[in-house]
N, C-alpha and C positions, 0 to 999 in steps of 0.2 A: 797136384791138389790132393790134400789129405781126405780120406774117405770119412763120411758122416758116421757119427756114433749112434748105433741103433738103440742103445740104452737111453740116450738123451731124448730121442724121439718118442720112445714109449713113455718116458716120464712126463713129457709135455702133453701127450694124449690123455694120460691119467689125470693130470692136473686140470686139463680142459674139461674132461668129463665131470670131475668133481665140482668145478665152478658152474657148469651148466646145471648140475643137480641142485646146487644151492640156489641158483637164480630161479629155477623152476619152482622150488619150494617157496621162495620169497614172493614171487609173483602170484602164486596161488593163495598165499595167506592174505595179500592185499593190504598189509599194514607196514610195508617197508617205506622208509623215507627216500627222498631222491638221492641223498648222499650215500645211503646204504646200498641202494640199487646200483648206482654208478661204481661203487667200490667192487662190485662183482662184474659189471659189464666191461669196464676198462681193461682189466687183466685178460678177459676173454678176447677182446679186440687186439690186444697185444700179441696173443698167441695165434689168433685167426683173423688177421686184418681183412676187412672187406666182406665179412660174413653177413649176408643180407638179413638173416633172421635176427642176429645180434644188433645190427644197425637199426632195424625197424623197432626192436625192443627198446633201444635207447631213445629213439624219437618218441615212441609212445610214453616212455617214462617222463620225458620232458613235458609232453602234452598233459599227462595226468596231473602233474604238479604245476601246471599253468605257466611253464617256461616256454612260451610260444616263440619268442625271438631265438632262443638257443636251438629249438627244434628246427626252425627255418634255416638257421645257419648250418646245422648238421645236414639237412636235406640238400642244401646247395653244394656242400663239400663232398657229398656222396656221389660216386660215379654212377652213370646210368645203368651199368651192368649189375649193380648191386641190388636192383629190384625196383618195383613201382611204388613210389611214395607220393603220387599225385594227390590222393585223397587226403593224406595227412597234411600235405602242403596247403590244400584248399581249406581244410578245417582251421589251420593256424591263421591263415589270412582272415577267415570268418570271425574268429575269436578276437583278433586284433582290430576289427572294424574296417578292414580293407575289403569291402564287399565286392567291388568290381574285379579286383585281382583274384578273389576267391572264386567268383563265377567263371572267370577265364580258366583258372587252374582246374576246376572240377570237370571241365569238358575233356580233360586228358585221362580221366579214370577209365580203366578198361572194363570190359563187359562182365568180368567175374564179380565185380563189386557194383553192379548197376543199381541194385536196390538201395544201397547206402548212398550212392551218388544221387539218385532221384530225391531222396529225403533231404540231403544237404542242399541240392539245387532248389527244391521247393522253398526251403527256409530262406535261402538267399533272395529269391524272387519276392518273398513276403517282406523281407527287411528292406528291399529296394523299392517297395511300393507297387510292384507288378503283381497285383493280386490275381488277375486273370490267369497268368502263367502258373502261379502257385496252385490255384484251384485245379487247373488242368493236370498238373503233375500229381497232386494228391488223388485225383480221380483215377489216374493210371496206376498208382500204387495200390489203390483199393480194388480195382477191377482185375488187373492183370497179375499183380504180385500177391494179391490176397492179404495185404497188410491191414490188420484190424487192431493195431495197438492203441492204447489209451492216448499216447502222444499224438498219433496221427488223427484220431477223432477230435482231440483238442485243437490241433492246428488247423484242420479244415474248417471248423466253425469260425475260428479267428479270421481266416482268409475271407470267408463270405461276409463277415461283419465289416471288416476293414475295407473290403471292396464295394461297400454300399449295396449289398445284396442280402440284407437281413430278412427280407420277406421270403427268401428261398430257404432259410435255415430250417423251418419245420419239415419241409419235404426232404432236404438233405439228411436231417437227423433220422427220419423214418427209413430212408433207403439204406443208410449206413448203420442202422440199428444203434443210434446214439440216444441215450437217455440223460435227462438232467441230473439224475442221481449217480452217474458213472464216476463222479469225483468232483472235488471242489473246483478244479480247473475247467472242467467241462461245464459245470454249473455257472461259473463266472462268465464264460463266453456266451452261454445261452442267455444270461441276464443282459449282457451287452447288446445282443440282438434285440431284446425287448426294449431296451432303452432307446435304440436307434429308431424303433417303430413308434416311440412315444407311449408305450405301455408301462408307465412308471410304477403303478401299483403292483402289477405282475412281476416286474423286475425286482421290486423290493422284496417280495415273497421269495423269489428265486435266489436272491443274494443271501437272505437269512437262512434258507435251506443249505446253500453252499457253505456258509460260515459254520453251521452246525456239523456238516459232513467233514469239512476240513479240520475242525477242532478234534473230532473223534479220531481222524486219521493220525493227527500229530500226537494225540495223547497215547496212542498205542506205541509210539516211539519213545515214550518216557521223557518228553521234552518239558522244559519249564514254561510257566505261563507267559513270561515276557518274550521268550523265543517264539512261542506259538502266536502271540499277538503280532510280532514282527513278520512272521511267515504269512499271516492272513491279512496283512495291511492293505494289499491291493483290493481285496473284497470289501474291507471296511471303508476304504476311500470311495469305491463305487457305490456302496450303500448310502453314504452321505450325499453323493451326487443325486441319487434317486430321491432321497428324502427332501433335498432342497427343491426339486421340481414338484414334489407333492405338497409344498407349503410347510414342511416341518423344519423350519429354519433353525430353531434352537437345537434340535437333535442333530442336524447336519453339522452345525458349528461345533457342538461338543465333540462329535466324532472326529472332525478334522483337527481340532485342537489337541485331542488325545494322541492322534497320530504324530503331530508335530513335536510332541514331547518325548517321543521314542528316540533313543540314541542310536540303535542299530538299524534304522530304517533304510531300505534300499534307496539308492540315489534317484532312480526313475520314479518310484512311488512318492518319494519326498518332494520331487519337483511338481508332480501332478497335484499333490495335496497343497503345496504352497500356492500354486496357481488358483486352485479352487477356493482356498481360504481367502486369498486376496480379492478374488472376484465377488465372493459372498459378502465380505466386509464392505466393499465399495458399493454393491447393490443395496445393502442395508442402510448405508449412509446417504444415498441419493435423496434429496429433499429434506435432509436433516439439518442440524445446526451448523455442522462443520464438515461439509462434503469434501472440501479441498484438503483438509487435514487427513481425512480417511483415505483419500486417493493417494496422498503422499506416503502414508503408512503401508498401503497395499503395494505401491511401487517399490518400496524398500524391501519387500518380501520377494519380489521378482528379480531385482537387480543382481543378486548373487547367482542367479541361474544363467546369466548371459556371460559369454566369454569376454574378458577384458579387451577393450580396443576393437571389438567387433559387434556391431548392433544387430547383425543378422544371423549370428551363430550362438548356440548355447555352449556351456563348458563341455570339454571332451567326454566326460563320463555320461552326460545326458545325450550328446550327439550319437553315441553308440547304442543307447537304450531306448530312447523315445522314438515313436513313429513320426513321420512327417506331419501328420494331422495334429499331433500333440505339440510339436515344435511351433507350428503355425499359430495355434491358439495362444501359447505363452507369449510369443513375440507380438501378436496382435493386441492382446490385453495390455501389454507394456506400452504400446503406442497410445491406446485409449486413455490410460492413466496419465501419461505425459500431457495429453490434450486437456485432461480434467484439471491438472495443476498449472495449466497455462505455460507449459514449456514447449511452445510451438517449434522452436528451432531444433531441439532434441527430438521432438516427435517427427519432424520432417526427415531427419537423418535416419531414424529407426524405420520409418515407413519406406524410405527409398531402399534400405538394406533388405527389408522384408520383400519388397516387390522384385528386387534383383534376384533373390534366391528362389522365391516361389511366385513366379509371374502369373500362374493360373489360380492362385488362391482366391476363393469365391468372395471373401469379405474385403478384398482390396478396395473396390469402388466405394463401399460404405465408409471405410477408414479415410479415404481421400475426401469424401464429402464432409465427414466430421471435422477434419482438419481445416477445410475451407470455412466451415461455419464458425469454428473457434477463432479463426483469424479475422472474423468480421465480414467475410465474403458470403453472406447468406444467399443472395440471388444466384451466385455462381454455384453454390452447393445445391440449391433447389433445382437449378437447370440440369446439373449432373445427375441428380436423383431421378428427375423426370425422364432422362434418357435411359436410365436403367430399367424403368418400369416397362419399357417397350422391348427389352431384350434380356437375355440371360435366363437363368433357372427360375423356377417358381419361388424358391426361397429368397433369391436375390431381389426379385420384383416385390415380394411382400416386405422385405426389410427396407427397401427404398421407399415404399409407400408409407410405412410407419415412421420412418425418419422424416419424410416430408411433412407429415402431420405434426410431428414434434416440433420441427422448426417453425411451422406456421403458428402453433399454439404459443410457443415461447416468445414470438415476436408480436403477439396480440391479435393475430389474424384468426379468430375463432371460426369464421365462416369458411376460410380456406382449409383449416384442419378438418372441419366437419365434412366438406366436400371430398377430401381425400379418403377419409375413413369410410364414407358411404360407397365408395367405388371399389372397396376390397372385395375379393371373390367370396361368394356365399359359402362354398364348400370348405373353406379353410379358416378365415379370420373374421369375417364380418359379423358372425353371430357368436363369437367367443365372448364369455362374460366380461372380460376386461375391456374389450373394444366396445361392447354394448353399453357398459357403464360410462365410458368416456363420451360416446355419442349422445346418450341421454342427458348427461350433464351439460354438454354444449348446447343441446336443444333447450333445456330448461333455462340456462342463462340467457338464451336469445328470446325467451318467452314463447317458444313454440311447443307448448305442452301437448298439442294434438300430434305433432311429429314424434314426441317422446313416446306417446302411447302406441303409435304405429310401429316404432322401432322395437319396443318391448313385445308387442303382439307377434311381429314377424320372427323375432328370435325364439319366443316360446313355441311357436308352431314348428320352427325348424328343429328345435331340440326334441320335441315330442315325436317327430318322425325319424329322428336319428337314434340309434341304439348304442351310442358311445358316451363315454364320460368326458368331462371337460379336461383338456390337457393340463397336467400339472396340479390338478386338484384332487383327482381320484374320486370325484362325486359328480352326480348329475345336477346341473344348475337350475332345474325346473322350479324348485321351491324359492330360490332367490328371485327368479324372474317373476313368479306370481306375486311375491311380496312387493316388488318394485312396481308391478303393474297395478296392484291395489292402490298404492299411494298415488300413482299417476292418474288413475281414474277418479280418485277423490279430488285431486287438484283440478280436474276439468269438470267437476260437479256431476260425474256419472256414478252416483252412489249405488244405484241398482247393479251396475256392472261390477263395481268393487265388491258388493255383498255376494254376488254370484261367484266371483273368483275366490273370495275368502271361504265360502262353503266348499269349494273344490279343495282348497288347502286343508281344511279341517277333515274332510272325508279321506284324503290321502294319508294324513298322519305321518308318522315316522319320527324317529328321534332326531334325525338331522334337519327336520323342518320346524322344530320347536321355536327357535329364535326368529326365523322368518315369519312364522305364524303369529308370534307375539307382536312383531312390528306392524304387520298388516292389521291385526285386531285393534291396536292402538289408533292407527290412522282412521280406520273405519268407524270406531266408536266416537272419535272426536268429530268426524264429519256428521254423523247422525245426531250427536248431541247439539251441535251448532244449528242444525236444521230444525231442532225441536221435535224430532220424530220419536215416538215412544218405542219404536222397534229396537232401540238400543238395548232394552232389557232382554230381548231375545238372544243377544250375544253372550249373555251370562251362561247359557246352557253349554257353550263350547269351552268354558273355562274349566280347568282341572279342579277337583274337589279340594277344599282346604282341610288340612288335618286339624283336629281339635287341640286347643292349647290347654295345658294344665294350669291349675290355679296359681301355683308358684311362679310359673312363667309369666302369667298375666300380671301378677303383683310386681315382678321384677321389671316388666316393661313399663308399668305405670309410674314406678318410682325412679326410673332411669332419667337422667338429665336429657333435655332436648338436644339432639345432635344438630350441630350447625353445619350447613353445607360449605365446603371449601370454596373460597373465592377463586374464580377463574378469570383469566384475561379474556377480553372480548376477542372472538375469532375474527381473523382478517378474511376478507372475501378472497376466494380462490381464483387464480387464473385458470385458464383451460388446462387440464392435466395433460402431461406429455404422453403421446400415444405409445411411444416405444417403452416408456417406463410402466405404463398401465398394462400393456400387453404382457409384461413379465410377471404381473401379480396374479393371485388367484381370484376367484369370483367374490369371496368374502371381502378381501381387501379392496377390490374395485368398488364394491357396494359402499363400503365405509367412506371411500374418497368421494364418491358421487353424492353421498347424502350429507356431507358436512355442512352445517348451517352457516349462513352468512353473518357478517358482523352486526351486532346490535348497537344502538345508539348509546354513547357513553353517558353514564349517570354521575351526578355530583357525589362527592365523598361525604359521608356522615362523620360528624365530630365524635371522636372517641371519648368516653367518659373517663375522668381521672381515676387512677387506681390509688387507693389509700392503704396504709400499713394495716396489718392485722390488729383488730381491737380498737381501731381509731373511729371515733364517731364524729363525722363532719359537722353535725348539728351542735354538739357540745365539745368543741375542740379545746376550750380553756384559753389561757393567755397565749398570745402569739409568741413564737420562738424568738430568742434574742438575735437580732440581725448581725451582732458583732461576735457570734459564736465561732466564726471561722478565723478570727484574729488572735494573735498571741495575747496573753493576759496583760502584758505590760503596755500594749497598744490600745487597750479598751478604755472607754471613757470612765467607767466605774473605778478602774484601778488608778487613774490619775488622782482621784480624791484620796484614796488610801495612801498614795505616795506623798501627798502634801501633808497629811496628818503625821506621817512617819518623820518627815523632815522637821516638823515642829517639835516632836518629842526628842529628836537628836539635839536640837539647839538648846532645849531645856535641860539636857543632861539626864534624861530619864532612860530607863532600860527599854530597849526595843527588841523586837524579834526580827531576825534577818540573817544576813551572811556575817561571817566572823569579822569583827572590827567595825561593824556598822554602828553600834551604840556606844555607851560609856564604858571605858576600859579602866580596870584597877591597875594603877601605876606600880603598885608593890609587887605585882606578879610579873613585871617586865624584867627578865634576866639581864638584858643589856644595860640596865641602870646600876648594877652591882659591880664592885671592884674585883678584878681578877687576881688570884694569888700568883707569886713568883714561882715558876716551875723548878728553877735551880735550887731554891731554898727548901723546897718541899722534898727534894730527892735525897735518899740516904747516901753517905759518903762512899761506901764500898760498892755501890751499885754499878757505876761505870766500869770499875776495874774488873768486877766479876763478869760483866757482859763482854769486855774486850778479851779476857782470858778464855772465855768460852769460844770465841771466834777463832783464836789461834789454835786451840786444841782441835778444832774441826778441820784444819788444813792438813793436806797430805803432800 
């Protein structure tokens, strides 16, 4: 065998050293493309096959450029002696959405990379819905490994919120030294905790602060406004969610519509926005003129999110990004919209798929009862809901009770709906403004005004002893309750009690009580005036002072034409409001529904006065118009006389006016009566010859 050439070996080492130097410089610069990086790595592997550092460098290059399949294939082809690539393999599985395989692979990461392993393992448990395990691992990272990065603080708050432990977030934030101003992501998760606790007003403020903070962070990176808006889209969507619960429906709808118009919106955020927009549009259309059409439009917004041919799964991009709780809500809303447009068959298929995938979903019994009711099986739906009230979580029991009341009210059983609502627990729903408004309305329709007064008094007493605001309204409902109680006491002829309550309202004051105070004052003044009491003049002291009017304003008002009130159709008497729909409204909306007047007796129509043309005097109208003015002149009776006179003139040979040839014609002017000359005789002798010669001369 021939000996090896030492010079060739030295040249290979020099070339290898040169390639390593270029690769090191390229990796440090961080601006190399995958093709450029592989152009240096592949020659190195050709000179030093199986080098663990170079192989790992190639795997990391694939991962950095999101070529996870190529990275996995390289890891499989790499021998075990080349080094430990278990963490890279687990990360590739994680990014490809294969969470179970990633969790299995991460267990093989050695102790030298334990901290990185724990961080990836915690994230995998979070994605798989095992929030307790994620919280435990995050605690281990914070206590034992002293990890205090912004990413860890963001993720631990998210784990507590998704795990249903939002009430522990303030203590966790204090122990881990987490502040809401640590960044837009931390602020977003803190706001999510407030939303879960029902503090929508505080969540709105937190989200607005996070939006300002996030915008400042992105402006420092010199990003354009449209890119900044896309980056902050999750915060904007969550802000719209909070505003919707605060009764700011127009602002919420505008925010969601603006997000839907963005072209580069993240797929997960776009799905959440589409779901919330569809739910808001459907909720606004309930009780409107075309709720079925609105439900169909909302369903068309959700259909593109579902995987074709599978009613229980979303499209792959959303399956990897959305949490299980978000997937459940999207699929459940789709079932409800199918029920609303009376597609019971499709709703049954979608509900079965949802139940098969998420058998422990808490809203499944309510969806099943809604489907039974839509199919006409109201007694079966009521029996199923009644069984739910005795078991399950508090949220499920309350939802079942509200749905029972809605079914009873829609079927005309007002007494049954009232009995169900009066059995609601006091500490949660019974004294909420929407429920109180519904109960009072049902009692008023039944003629039980004393019961309505007792309901309002109990609710007022409960709210005065509670130091919380009404959920979803951001305001204390005491003013509205006082106003309704004044009207109820006037109805039962307790004018003295109504006057005392009004004095309490006037003494409390406040900008938010002005409308309620005006309604109460009107009811009280009407009652006192009907009783003939002179004390009605004392109410004038509580009225705000009138600003003096200028002379020009007074003159303009006196000379202005009288304004006529628009004609309104008589209001139809309301059936008992649906409890579930009323419970979703705020206190002001509930009051408006409860106070809607009943139908008035239809009055006869008045004859409208005829409208005359400008300048026409009906008293001196002159001669009547010609009834034949619409006929052609030759068909009118007056023209027939003129035609007869014309015929007489024609017969007499007199000149007449009319079309050509109608009257007497001068025969001497008729050319046809004259003799025609002979053309051949009139033509000169040499004319034909000259003409013929001319033609021959022209031929070629």
